[in-house]
N, CA, C and O atoms as a GROMACS GRO file, in nm:
protein
  580
    1UNK      N    1   7.079  18.877   2.705
    1UNK     CA    2   6.995  18.764   2.730
    1UNK      C    3   6.974  18.688   2.600
    1UNK      O    4   6.942  18.749   2.498
    2UNK      N    5   6.992  18.558   2.604
    2UNK     CA    6   6.980  18.475   2.484
    2UNK      C    7   6.835  18.434   2.464
    2UNK      O    8   6.764  18.400   2.559
    3UNK      N    9   6.792  18.436   2.338
    3UNK     CA   10   6.655  18.394   2.309
    3UNK      C   11   6.654  18.246   2.279
    3UNK      O   12   6.750  18.190   2.226
    4UNK      N   13   6.542  18.184   2.314
    4UNK     CA   14   6.531  18.040   2.288
    4UNK      C   15   6.498  18.016   2.141
    4UNK      O   16   6.440  18.102   2.074
    5UNK      N   17   6.534  17.899   2.095
    5UNK     CA   18   6.512  17.865   1.954
    5UNK      C   19   6.366  17.830   1.927
    5UNK      O   20   6.318  17.844   1.814
    6UNK      N   21   6.295  17.784   2.029
    6UNK     CA   22   6.154  17.748   2.008
    6UNK      C   23   6.066  17.867   2.042
    6UNK      O   24   6.081  17.927   2.149
    7UNK      N   25   5.975  17.902   1.953
    7UNK     CA   26   5.888  18.016   1.982
    7UNK      C   27   5.784  17.981   2.087
    7UNK      O   28   5.748  17.865   2.104
    8UNK      N   29   5.738  18.081   2.155
    8UNK     CA   30   5.635  18.062   2.257
    8UNK      C   31   5.501  18.097   2.194
    8UNK      O   32   5.482  18.206   2.139
    9UNK      N   33   5.407  18.003   2.202
    9UNK     CA   34   5.273  18.025   2.149
    9UNK      C   35   5.178  18.050   2.266
    9UNK      O   36   5.171  17.971   2.360
   10UNK      N   37   5.107  18.157   2.257
   10UNK     CA   38   5.008  18.188   2.359
   10UNK      C   39   4.873  18.133   2.314
   10UNK      O   40   4.838  18.135   2.196
   11UNK      N   41   4.799  18.084   2.412
   11UNK     CA   42   4.666  18.030   2.380
   11UNK      C   43   4.570  18.145   2.353
   11UNK      O   44   4.558  18.238   2.432
   12UNK      N   45   4.505  18.137   2.241
   12UNK     CA   46   4.410  18.240   2.203
   12UNK      C   47   4.269  18.183   2.214
   12UNK      O   48   4.239  18.080   2.154
   13UNK      N   49   4.185  18.250   2.288
   13UNK     CA   50   4.048  18.203   2.307
   13UNK      C   51   3.957  18.284   2.217
   13UNK      O   52   3.947  18.406   2.230
   14UNK      N   53   3.892  18.216   2.127
   14UNK     CA   54   3.797  18.282   2.038
   14UNK      C   55   3.655  18.248   2.082
   14UNK      O   56   3.624  18.133   2.114
   15UNK      N   57   3.572  18.347   2.082
   15UNK     CA   58   3.432  18.326   2.115
   15UNK      C   59   3.349  18.327   1.986
   15UNK      O   60   3.237  18.378   1.984
   16UNK      N   61   3.404  18.272   1.882
   16UNK     CA   62   3.336  18.270   1.754
   16UNK      C   63   3.255  18.143   1.740
   16UNK      O   64   3.282  18.042   1.806
   17UNK      N   65   3.156  18.150   1.655
   17UNK     CA   66   3.071  18.035   1.630
   17UNK      C   67   3.142  17.937   1.538
   17UNK      O   68   3.203  17.976   1.439
   18UNK      N   69   3.136  17.809   1.572
   18UNK     CA   70   3.194  17.706   1.486
   18UNK      C   71   3.100  17.682   1.370
   18UNK      O   72   2.980  17.662   1.388
   19UNK      N   73   3.155  17.683   1.252
   19UNK     CA   74   3.076  17.667   1.131
   19UNK      C   75   3.108  17.531   1.070
   19UNK      O   76   3.224  17.499   1.044
   20UNK      N   77   3.005  17.452   1.049
   20UNK     CA   78   3.024  17.319   0.992
   20UNK      C   79   3.024  17.323   0.839
   20UNK      O   80   3.080  17.234   0.775
   21UNK      N   81   2.961  17.422   0.781
   21UNK     CA   82   2.962  17.437   0.636
   21UNK      C   83   2.966  17.585   0.601
   21UNK      O   84   2.939  17.671   0.685
   22UNK      N   85   3.002  17.614   0.478
   22UNK     CA   86   3.015  17.752   0.435
   22UNK      C   87   2.887  17.810   0.376
   22UNK      O   88   2.886  17.925   0.334
   23UNK      N   89   2.780  17.733   0.373
   23UNK     CA   90   2.657  17.783   0.311
   23UNK      C   91   2.598  17.900   0.389
   23UNK      O   92   2.542  17.991   0.329
   24UNK      N   93   2.610  17.898   0.521
   24UNK     CA   94   2.555  18.010   0.598
   24UNK      C   95   2.636  18.138   0.579
   24UNK      O   96   2.584  18.248   0.599
   25UNK      N   97   2.761  18.125   0.541
   25UNK     CA   98   2.843  18.244   0.518
   25UNK      C   99   2.804  18.311   0.387
   25UNK      O  100   2.795  18.433   0.380
   26UNK      N  101   2.782  18.231   0.283
   26UNK     CA  102   2.757  18.287   0.150
   26UNK      C  103   2.611  18.320   0.127
   26UNK      O  104   2.580  18.390   0.030
   27UNK      N  105   2.520  18.273   0.212
   27UNK     CA  106   2.378  18.304   0.192
   27UNK      C  107   2.342  18.431   0.268
   27UNK      O  108   2.277  18.426   0.373
   28UNK      N  109   2.384  18.543   0.216
   28UNK     CA  110   2.355  18.673   0.275
   28UNK      C  111   2.227  18.725   0.210
   28UNK      O  112   2.214  18.726   0.088
   29UNK      N  113   2.134  18.768   0.294
   29UNK     CA  114   2.006  18.815   0.241
   29UNK      C  115   2.021  18.952   0.178
   29UNK      O  116   2.088  19.040   0.232
   30UNK      N  117   1.958  18.970   0.065
   30UNK     CA  118   1.965  19.097  -0.008
   30UNK      C  119   1.875  19.199   0.058
   30UNK      O  120   1.765  19.166   0.104
   31UNK      N  121   1.920  19.323   0.062
   31UNK     CA  122   1.849  19.431   0.130
   31UNK      C  123   1.825  19.544   0.032
   31UNK      O  124   1.914  19.582  -0.044
   32UNK      N  125   1.704  19.598   0.034
   32UNK     CA  126   1.669  19.715  -0.049
   32UNK      C  127   1.679  19.841   0.036
   32UNK      O  128   1.621  19.849   0.144
   33UNK      N  129   1.753  19.938  -0.013
   33UNK     CA  130   1.764  20.067   0.055
   33UNK      C  131   1.682  20.174  -0.016
   33UNK      O  132   1.644  20.274   0.045
   34UNK      N  133   1.655  20.153  -0.145
   34UNK     CA  134   1.573  20.248  -0.220
   34UNK      C  135   1.506  20.175  -0.335
   34UNK      O  136   1.555  20.073  -0.384
   35UNK      N  137   1.393  20.230  -0.378
   35UNK     CA  138   1.322  20.179  -0.493
   35UNK      C  139   1.322  20.291  -0.596
   35UNK      O  140   1.263  20.397  -0.574
   36UNK      N  141   1.388  20.267  -0.709
   36UNK     CA  142   1.415  20.371  -0.811
   36UNK      C  143   1.486  20.489  -0.744
   36UNK      O  144   1.595  20.471  -0.690
   37UNK      N  145   1.428  20.607  -0.746
   37UNK     CA  146   1.491  20.723  -0.683
   37UNK      C  147   1.435  20.750  -0.544
   37UNK      O  148   1.481  20.842  -0.476
   38UNK      N  149   1.338  20.672  -0.501
   38UNK     CA  150   1.276  20.694  -0.370
   38UNK      C  151   1.356  20.620  -0.263
   38UNK      O  152   1.365  20.497  -0.265
   39UNK      N  153   1.415  20.695  -0.171
   39UNK     CA  154   1.494  20.636  -0.064
   39UNK      C  155   1.401  20.591   0.048
   39UNK      O  156   1.320  20.670   0.097
   40UNK      N  157   1.411  20.465   0.088
   40UNK     CA  158   1.325  20.409   0.192
   40UNK      C  159   1.370  20.459   0.329
   40UNK      O  160   1.489  20.480   0.351
   41UNK      N  161   1.275  20.480   0.423
   41UNK     CA  162   1.314  20.527   0.556
   41UNK      C  163   1.394  20.425   0.636
   41UNK      O  164   1.470  20.461   0.726
   42UNK      N  165   1.378  20.298   0.602
   42UNK     CA  166   1.455  20.192   0.668
   42UNK      C  167   1.476  20.081   0.565
   42UNK      O  168   1.394  20.065   0.475
   43UNK      N  169   1.583  20.004   0.577
   43UNK     CA  170   1.610  19.898   0.479
   43UNK      C  171   1.508  19.784   0.491
   43UNK      O  172   1.464  19.749   0.600
   44UNK      N  173   1.473  19.728   0.377
   44UNK     CA  174   1.376  19.618   0.370
   44UNK      C  175   1.443  19.501   0.299
   44UNK      O  176   1.504  19.518   0.193
   45UNK      N  177   1.430  19.383   0.356
   45UNK     CA  178   1.484  19.264   0.290
   45UNK      C  179   1.383  19.211   0.188
   45UNK      O  180   1.265  19.246   0.192
   46UNK      N  181   1.431  19.128   0.098
   46UNK     CA  182   1.342  19.070  -0.002
   46UNK      C  183   1.239  18.978   0.063
   46UNK      O  184   1.126  18.968   0.015
   47UNK      N  185   1.276  18.912   0.171
   47UNK     CA  186   1.182  18.826   0.242
   47UNK      C  187   1.069  18.908   0.302
   47UNK      O  188   0.952  18.868   0.293
   48UNK      N  189   1.102  19.021   0.363
   48UNK     CA  190   0.999  19.107   0.420
   48UNK      C  191   0.907  19.161   0.311
   48UNK      O  192   0.786  19.168   0.330
   49UNK      N  193   0.964  19.198   0.198
   49UNK     CA  194   0.883  19.249   0.088
   49UNK      C  195   0.790  19.140   0.035
   49UNK      O  196   0.674  19.167   0.002
   50UNK      N  197   0.838  19.017   0.028
   50UNK     CA  198   0.755  18.905  -0.018
   50UNK      C  199   0.641  18.879   0.078
   50UNK      O  200   0.527  18.860   0.036
   51UNK      N  201   0.670  18.877   0.210
   51UNK     CA  202   0.564  18.856   0.308
   51UNK      C  203   0.460  18.966   0.302
   51UNK      O  204   0.340  18.940   0.316
   52UNK      N  205   0.503  19.090   0.280
   52UNK     CA  206   0.409  19.201   0.271
   52UNK      C  207   0.318  19.185   0.150
   52UNK      O  208   0.196  19.202   0.162
   53UNK      N  209   0.374  19.153   0.035
   53UNK     CA  210   0.293  19.139  -0.087
   53UNK      C  211   0.198  19.021  -0.076
   53UNK      O  212   0.081  19.031  -0.115
   54UNK      N  213   0.246  18.908  -0.022
   54UNK     CA  214   0.160  18.791  -0.006
   54UNK      C  215   0.046  18.820   0.090
   54UNK      O  216  -0.069  18.784   0.063
   55UNK      N  217   0.076  18.884   0.203
   55UNK     CA  218  -0.030  18.914   0.300
   55UNK      C  219  -0.126  19.020   0.246
   55UNK      O  220  -0.245  19.015   0.276
   56UNK      N  221  -0.077  19.115   0.166
   56UNK     CA  222  -0.165  19.214   0.105
   56UNK      C  223  -0.262  19.147   0.008
   56UNK      O  224  -0.381  19.178   0.008
   57UNK      N  225  -0.212  19.055  -0.076
   57UNK     CA  226  -0.301  18.982  -0.166
   57UNK      C  227  -0.401  18.896  -0.089
   57UNK      O  228  -0.517  18.885  -0.129
   58UNK      N  229  -0.357  18.835   0.021
   58UNK     CA  230  -0.448  18.755   0.103
   58UNK      C  231  -0.558  18.842   0.162
   58UNK      O  232  -0.674  18.800   0.165
   59UNK      N  233  -0.524  18.962   0.209
   59UNK     CA  234  -0.625  19.053   0.263
   59UNK      C  235  -0.719  19.098   0.153
   59UNK      O  236  -0.840  19.110   0.176
   60UNK      N  237  -0.667  19.123   0.034
   60UNK     CA  238  -0.753  19.165  -0.078
   60UNK      C  239  -0.849  19.054  -0.120
   60UNK      O  240  -0.965  19.080  -0.150
   61UNK      N  241  -0.801  18.930  -0.123
   61UNK     CA  242  -0.885  18.818  -0.164
   61UNK      C  243  -0.987  18.783  -0.055
   61UNK      O  244  -1.104  18.758  -0.085
   62UNK      N  245  -0.943  18.781   0.070
   62UNK     CA  246  -1.031  18.743   0.181
   62UNK      C  247  -1.098  18.863   0.247
   62UNK      O  248  -1.154  18.848   0.356
   63UNK      N  249  -1.094  18.979   0.185
   63UNK     CA  250  -1.147  19.101   0.246
   63UNK      C  251  -1.296  19.101   0.266
   63UNK      O  252  -1.345  19.176   0.351
   64UNK      N  253  -1.371  19.021   0.191
   64UNK     CA  254  -1.516  19.019   0.206
   64UNK      C  255  -1.564  18.916   0.306
   64UNK      O  256  -1.685  18.905   0.330
   65UNK      N  257  -1.474  18.841   0.365
   65UNK     CA  258  -1.510  18.741   0.465
   65UNK      C  259  -1.484  18.795   0.604
   65UNK      O  260  -1.389  18.870   0.625
   66UNK      N  261  -1.570  18.756   0.702
   66UNK     CA  262  -1.541  18.799   0.839
   66UNK      C  263  -1.415  18.731   0.889
   66UNK      O  264  -1.390  18.617   0.848
   67UNK      N  265  -1.337  18.790   0.971
   67UNK     CA  266  -1.347  18.920   1.039
   67UNK      C  267  -1.292  19.036   0.958
   67UNK      O  268  -1.304  19.151   1.001
   68UNK      N  269  -1.232  19.010   0.840
   68UNK     CA  270  -1.176  19.120   0.761
   68UNK      C  271  -1.285  19.212   0.706
   68UNK      O  272  -1.260  19.330   0.684
   69UNK      N  273  -1.404  19.159   0.684
   69UNK     CA  274  -1.512  19.244   0.632
   69UNK      C  275  -1.564  19.341   0.737
   69UNK      O  276  -1.630  19.439   0.703
   70UNK      N  277  -1.534  19.316   0.863
   70UNK     CA  278  -1.581  19.403   0.971
   70UNK      C  279  -1.488  19.522   0.994
   70UNK      O  280  -1.524  19.614   1.069
   71UNK      N  281  -1.372  19.523   0.933
   71UNK     CA  282  -1.278  19.634   0.948
   71UNK      C  283  -1.316  19.744   0.850
   71UNK      O  284  -1.319  19.721   0.729
   72UNK      N  285  -1.345  19.863   0.903
   72UNK     CA  286  -1.392  19.973   0.819
   72UNK      C  287  -1.278  20.051   0.754
   72UNK      O  288  -1.288  20.088   0.637
   73UNK      N  289  -1.171  20.075   0.828
   73UNK     CA  290  -1.063  20.159   0.777
   73UNK      C  291  -0.979  20.089   0.672
   73UNK      O  292  -0.925  19.981   0.696
   74UNK      N  293  -0.968  20.151   0.554
   74UNK     CA  294  -0.888  20.092   0.446
   74UNK      C  295  -0.740  20.094   0.480
   74UNK      O  296  -0.666  20.004   0.441
   75UNK      N  297  -0.695  20.199   0.552
   75UNK     CA  298  -0.554  20.207   0.588
   75UNK      C  299  -0.514  20.091   0.679
   75UNK      O  300  -0.410  20.029   0.660
   76UNK      N  301  -0.598  20.063   0.779
   76UNK     CA  302  -0.570  19.952   0.870
   76UNK      C  303  -0.581  19.818   0.798
   76UNK      O  304  -0.499  19.728   0.818
   77UNK      N  305  -0.683  19.806   0.714
   77UNK     CA  306  -0.709  19.680   0.647
   77UNK      C  307  -0.603  19.645   0.544
   77UNK      O  308  -0.556  19.531   0.538
   78UNK      N  309  -0.564  19.742   0.461
   78UNK     CA  310  -0.474  19.713   0.350
   78UNK      C  311  -0.329  19.752   0.375
   78UNK      O  312  -0.243  19.725   0.291
   79UNK      N  313  -0.300  19.815   0.488
   79UNK     CA  314  -0.162  19.849   0.520
   79UNK      C  315  -0.122  19.795   0.658
   79UNK      O  316  -0.016  19.735   0.672
   80UNK      N  317  -0.207  19.817   0.758
   80UNK     CA  318  -0.173  19.778   0.895
   80UNK      C  319  -0.161  19.628   0.914
   80UNK      O  320  -0.066  19.581   0.976
   81UNK      N  321  -0.258  19.554   0.863
   81UNK     CA  322  -0.254  19.408   0.879
   81UNK      C  323  -0.136  19.346   0.804
   81UNK      O  324  -0.066  19.263   0.862
   82UNK      N  325  -0.110  19.382   0.678
   82UNK     CA  326   0.010  19.326   0.612
   82UNK      C  327   0.141  19.365   0.680
   82UNK      O  328   0.234  19.284   0.685
   83UNK      N  329   0.151  19.488   0.732
   83UNK     CA  330   0.274  19.529   0.802
   83UNK      C  331   0.290  19.449   0.930
   83UNK      O  332   0.401  19.403   0.960
   84UNK      N  333   0.182  19.430   1.006
   84UNK     CA  334   0.190  19.352   1.130
   84UNK      C  335   0.225  19.206   1.101
   84UNK      O  336   0.306  19.146   1.172
   85UNK      N  337   0.165  19.150   0.998
   85UNK     CA  338   0.194  19.012   0.961
   85UNK      C  339   0.339  18.997   0.914
   85UNK      O  340   0.406  18.900   0.948
   86UNK      N  341   0.387  19.094   0.837
   86UNK     CA  342   0.526  19.093   0.790
   86UNK      C  343   0.623  19.103   0.907
   86UNK      O  344   0.723  19.032   0.912
   87UNK      N  345   0.594  19.192   1.000
   87UNK     CA  346   0.679  19.206   1.118
   87UNK      C  347   0.683  19.076   1.197
   87UNK      O  348   0.789  19.032   1.240
   88UNK      N  349   0.564  19.013   1.217
   88UNK     CA  350   0.558  18.888   1.292
   88UNK      C  351   0.639  18.778   1.223
   88UNK      O  352   0.714  18.706   1.288
   89UNK      N  353   0.623  18.765   1.093
   89UNK     CA  354   0.691  18.658   1.020
   89UNK      C  355   0.841  18.680   1.010
   89UNK      O  356   0.916  18.584   0.992
   90UNK      N  357   0.887  18.804   1.020
   90UNK     CA  358   1.030  18.829   1.005
   90UNK      C  359   1.105  18.840   1.137
   90UNK      O  360   1.227  18.827   1.138
   91UNK      N  361   1.036  18.864   1.248
   91UNK     CA  362   1.108  18.881   1.374
   91UNK      C  363   1.082  18.769   1.474
   91UNK      O  364   1.172  18.736   1.552
   92UNK      N  365   0.966  18.711   1.476
   92UNK     CA  366   0.932  18.610   1.575
   92UNK      C  367   0.998  18.478   1.539
   92UNK      O  368   1.002  18.440   1.422
   93UNK      N  369   1.050  18.406   1.640
   93UNK     CA  370   1.109  18.275   1.618
   93UNK      C  371   1.049  18.175   1.714
   93UNK      O  372   1.020  18.208   1.829
   94UNK      N  373   1.031  18.053   1.668
   94UNK     CA  374   0.987  17.941   1.749
   94UNK      C  375   1.096  17.836   1.743
   94UNK      O  376   1.131  17.789   1.634
   95UNK      N  377   1.150  17.798   1.856
   95UNK     CA  378   1.260  17.700   1.862
   95UNK      C  379   1.377  17.742   1.776
   95UNK      O  380   1.444  17.658   1.717
   96UNK      N  381   1.402  17.872   1.768
   96UNK     CA  382   1.513  17.923   1.689
   96UNK      C  383   1.488  17.925   1.540
   96UNK      O  384   1.579  17.950   1.462
   97UNK      N  385   1.363  17.899   1.498
   97UNK     CA  386   1.330  17.899   1.356
   97UNK      C  387   1.230  18.010   1.329
   97UNK      O  388   1.157  18.053   1.418
   98UNK      N  389   1.229  18.056   1.206
   98UNK     CA  390   1.127  18.151   1.164
   98UNK      C  391   0.992  18.079   1.161
   98UNK      O  392   0.989  17.957   1.149
   99UNK      N  393   0.881  18.153   1.172
   99UNK     CA  394   0.750  18.087   1.175
   99UNK      C  395   0.724  17.998   1.053
   99UNK      O  396   0.662  17.892   1.067
  100UNK      N  397   0.770  18.038   0.935
  100UNK     CA  398   0.749  17.955   0.816
  100UNK      C  399   0.824  17.823   0.829
  100UNK      O  400   0.769  17.718   0.799
  101UNK      N  401   0.948  17.827   0.874
  101UNK     CA  402   1.026  17.704   0.892
  101UNK      C  403   0.971  17.617   1.003
  101UNK      O  404   0.973  17.495   0.994
  102UNK      N  405   0.921  17.681   1.110
  102UNK     CA  406   0.862  17.606   1.220
  102UNK      C  407   0.735  17.536   1.174
  102UNK      O  408   0.714  17.419   1.206
  103UNK      N  409   0.650  17.607   1.098
  103UNK     CA  410   0.527  17.548   1.047
  103UNK      C  411   0.558  17.434   0.951
  103UNK      O  412   0.490  17.331   0.952
  104UNK      N  413   0.661  17.451   0.869
  104UNK     CA  414   0.703  17.345   0.776
  104UNK      C  415   0.749  17.221   0.853
  104UNK      O  416   0.717  17.109   0.813
  105UNK      N  417   0.825  17.239   0.961
  105UNK     CA  418   0.873  17.124   1.038
  105UNK      C  419   0.760  17.056   1.115
  105UNK      O  420   0.763  16.934   1.132
  106UNK      N  421   0.661  17.133   1.162
  106UNK     CA  422   0.547  17.073   1.232
  106UNK      C  423   0.464  16.989   1.135
  106UNK      O  424   0.422  16.878   1.169
  107UNK      N  425   0.442  17.040   1.014
  107UNK     CA  426   0.366  16.964   0.914
  107UNK      C  427   0.443  16.840   0.871
  107UNK      O  428   0.383  16.733   0.854
  108UNK      N  429   0.574  16.851   0.855
  108UNK     CA  430   0.656  16.735   0.818
  108UNK      C  431   0.653  16.630   0.929
  108UNK      O  432   0.650  16.511   0.900
  109UNK      N  433   0.653  16.674   1.054
  109UNK     CA  434   0.644  16.580   1.166
  109UNK      C  435   0.509  16.510   1.168
  109UNK      O  436   0.501  16.390   1.195
  110UNK      N  437   0.402  16.585   1.139
  110UNK     CA  438   0.268  16.526   1.141
  110UNK      C  439   0.250  16.425   1.028
  110UNK      O  440   0.175  16.328   1.044
  111UNK      N  441   0.317  16.443   0.916
  111UNK     CA  442   0.298  16.356   0.801
  111UNK      C  443   0.391  16.236   0.797
  111UNK      O  444   0.360  16.136   0.732
  112UNK      N  445   0.504  16.242   0.865
  112UNK     CA  446   0.597  16.130   0.855
  112UNK      C  447   0.556  16.018   0.949
  112UNK      O  448   0.486  16.042   1.048
  113UNK      N  449   0.597  15.894   0.919
  113UNK     CA  450   0.559  15.781   1.004
  113UNK      C  451   0.624  15.792   1.142
  113UNK      O  452   0.741  15.825   1.155
  114UNK      N  453   0.545  15.763   1.244
  114UNK     CA  454   0.593  15.778   1.382
  114UNK      C  455   0.666  15.654   1.433
  114UNK      O  456   0.756  15.665   1.516
  115UNK      N  457   0.628  15.539   1.385
  115UNK     CA  458   0.687  15.415   1.433
  115UNK      C  459   0.803  15.378   1.342
  115UNK      O  460   0.782  15.333   1.229
  116UNK      N  461   0.925  15.396   1.391
  116UNK     CA  462   1.041  15.369   1.307
  116UNK      C  463   1.141  15.281   1.382
  116UNK      O  464   1.142  15.276   1.505
  117UNK      N  465   1.222  15.212   1.305
  117UNK     CA  466   1.333  15.136   1.359
  117UNK      C  467   1.452  15.162   1.268
  117UNK      O  468   1.446  15.135   1.149
  118UNK      N  469   1.557  15.215   1.324
  118UNK     CA  470   1.678  15.250   1.249
  118UNK      C  471   1.647  15.347   1.135
  118UNK      O  472   1.705  15.338   1.027
  119UNK      N  473   1.554  15.439   1.161
  119UNK     CA  474   1.521  15.541   1.062
  119UNK      C  475   1.429  15.495   0.951
  119UNK      O  476   1.404  15.572   0.858
  120UNK      N  477   1.379  15.374   0.957
  120UNK     CA  478   1.291  15.322   0.852
  120UNK      C  479   1.154  15.293   0.912
  120UNK      O  480   1.142  15.258   1.029
  121UNK      N  481   1.052  15.307   0.829
  121UNK     CA  482   0.915  15.284   0.874
  121UNK      C  483   0.894  15.137   0.907
  121UNK      O  484   0.941  15.049   0.835
  122UNK      N  485   0.824  15.112   1.017
  122UNK     CA  486   0.791  14.976   1.056
  122UNK      C  487   0.648  14.949   1.013
  122UNK      O  488   0.556  15.021   1.052
  123UNK      N  489   0.628  14.846   0.932
  123UNK     CA  490   0.492  14.811   0.889
  123UNK      C  491   0.443  14.698   0.978
  123UNK      O  492   0.506  14.593   0.989
  124UNK      N  493   0.333  14.723   1.040
  124UNK     CA  494   0.274  14.623   1.127
  124UNK      C  495   0.170  14.545   1.048
  124UNK      O  496   0.083  14.604   0.984
  125UNK      N  497   0.178  14.414   1.055
  125UNK     CA  498   0.078  14.331   0.988
  125UNK      C  499  -0.051  14.332   1.069
  125UNK      O  500  -0.049  14.345   1.192
  126UNK      N  501  -0.160  14.319   1.001
  126UNK     CA  502  -0.289  14.320   1.070
  126UNK      C  503  -0.328  14.175   1.100
  126UNK      O  504  -0.417  14.119   1.035
  127UNK      N  505  -0.263  14.117   1.196
  127UNK     CA  506  -0.293  13.980   1.235
  127UNK      C  507  -0.409  13.980   1.333
  127UNK      O  508  -0.402  14.044   1.438
  128UNK      N  509  -0.514  13.908   1.298
  128UNK     CA  510  -0.628  13.895   1.388
  128UNK      C  511  -0.610  13.766   1.468
  128UNK      O  512  -0.588  13.659   1.410
  129UNK      N  513  -0.619  13.774   1.599
  129UNK     CA  514  -0.606  13.650   1.678
  129UNK      C  515  -0.726  13.558   1.652
  129UNK      O  516  -0.841  13.603   1.653
  130UNK      N  517  -0.698  13.433   1.628
  130UNK     CA  518  -0.804  13.335   1.599
  130UNK      C  519  -0.838  13.253   1.723
  130UNK      O  520  -0.888  13.141   1.711
  131UNK      N  521  -0.811  13.307   1.839
  131UNK     CA  522  -0.838  13.234   1.962
  131UNK      C  523  -0.984  13.254   2.001
  131UNK      O  524  -1.045  13.356   1.970
  132UNK      N  525  -1.037  13.155   2.070
  132UNK     CA  526  -1.175  13.163   2.118
  132UNK      C  527  -1.181  13.258   2.237
  132UNK      O  528  -1.094  13.256   2.324
  133UNK      N  529  -1.285  13.339   2.240
  133UNK     CA  530  -1.304  13.433   2.350
  133UNK      C  531  -1.419  13.381   2.434
  133UNK      O  532  -1.527  13.351   2.382
  134UNK      N  533  -1.397  13.371   2.564
  134UNK     CA  534  -1.498  13.321   2.655
  134UNK      C  535  -1.561  13.438   2.728
  134UNK      O  536  -1.491  13.518   2.789
  135UNK      N  537  -1.693  13.447   2.724
  135UNK     CA  538  -1.766  13.551   2.796
  135UNK      C  539  -1.817  13.490   2.925
  135UNK      O  540  -1.876  13.382   2.924
  136UNK      N  541  -1.794  13.559   3.036
  136UNK     CA  542  -1.834  13.509   3.167
  136UNK      C  543  -1.932  13.607   3.227
  136UNK      O  544  -1.906  13.727   3.233
  137UNK      N  545  -2.045  13.555   3.273
  137UNK     CA  546  -2.143  13.640   3.339
  137UNK      C  547  -2.108  13.643   3.487
  137UNK      O  548  -2.076  13.541   3.547
  138UNK      N  549  -2.116  13.761   3.543
  138UNK     CA  550  -2.079  13.774   3.683
  138UNK      C  551  -2.195  13.832   3.760
  138UNK      O  552  -2.259  13.928   3.717
  139UNK      N  553  -2.223  13.773   3.875
  139UNK     CA  554  -2.328  13.824   3.964
  139UNK      C  555  -2.276  13.942   4.044
  139UNK      O  556  -2.353  14.027   4.090
  140UNK      N  557  -2.146  13.947   4.059
  140UNK     CA  558  -2.085  14.051   4.142
  140UNK      C  559  -2.103  14.191   4.083
  140UNK      O  560  -2.130  14.285   4.157
  141UNK      N  561  -2.089  14.206   3.954
  141UNK     CA  562  -2.098  14.336   3.890
  141UNK      C  563  -2.239  14.373   3.850
  141UNK      O  564  -2.264  14.484   3.804
  142UNK      N  565  -2.332  14.282   3.868
  142UNK     CA  566  -2.472  14.313   3.841
  142UNK      C  567  -2.502  14.326   3.694
  142UNK      O  568  -2.580  14.412   3.654
  143UNK      N  569  -2.443  14.242   3.612
  143UNK     CA  570  -2.471  14.245   3.469
  143UNK      C  571  -2.605  14.178   3.445
  143UNK      O  572  -2.630  14.069   3.497
  144UNK      N  573  -2.691  14.241   3.368
  144UNK     CA  574  -2.826  14.187   3.344
  144UNK      C  575  -2.821  14.075   3.242
  144UNK      O  576  -2.724  14.060   3.168
  145UNK      N  577  -2.929  13.997   3.240
  145UNK     CA  578  -2.937  13.884   3.146
  145UNK      C  579  -2.958  13.936   3.010
  145UNK      O  580  -2.968  13.858   2.916
   0.00000   0.00000   0.00000
């Protein structure tokens, strides 16, 4: 049997994500598996460690204000709340964004001008109409003198 001169190409279907830029490939988050010689029970990212330290300092600073002042247990107050906050900030997503990014986009939306044309802010002049206004008294609505 003679082989043809043109090769046969089979269609290959990839279910891979299309990448528009390479920044998401190279931005791999660093993970800690141990601190000095102490091996951690589970890996911790630098972002999680940052959220834990920030929330721990916030609990320490705001510890004398209610409702944090009403918590009696030091373990819950200084370990449980920062761990819960860290877990929430690292796992929960709103509109596919982390809570910090979502909060940043909500604040940016609140601060930017809402009335735009072609992406630029529209400034409205404060023109006061100089027309005469006529007031009419009506017996039908029972307006008093």
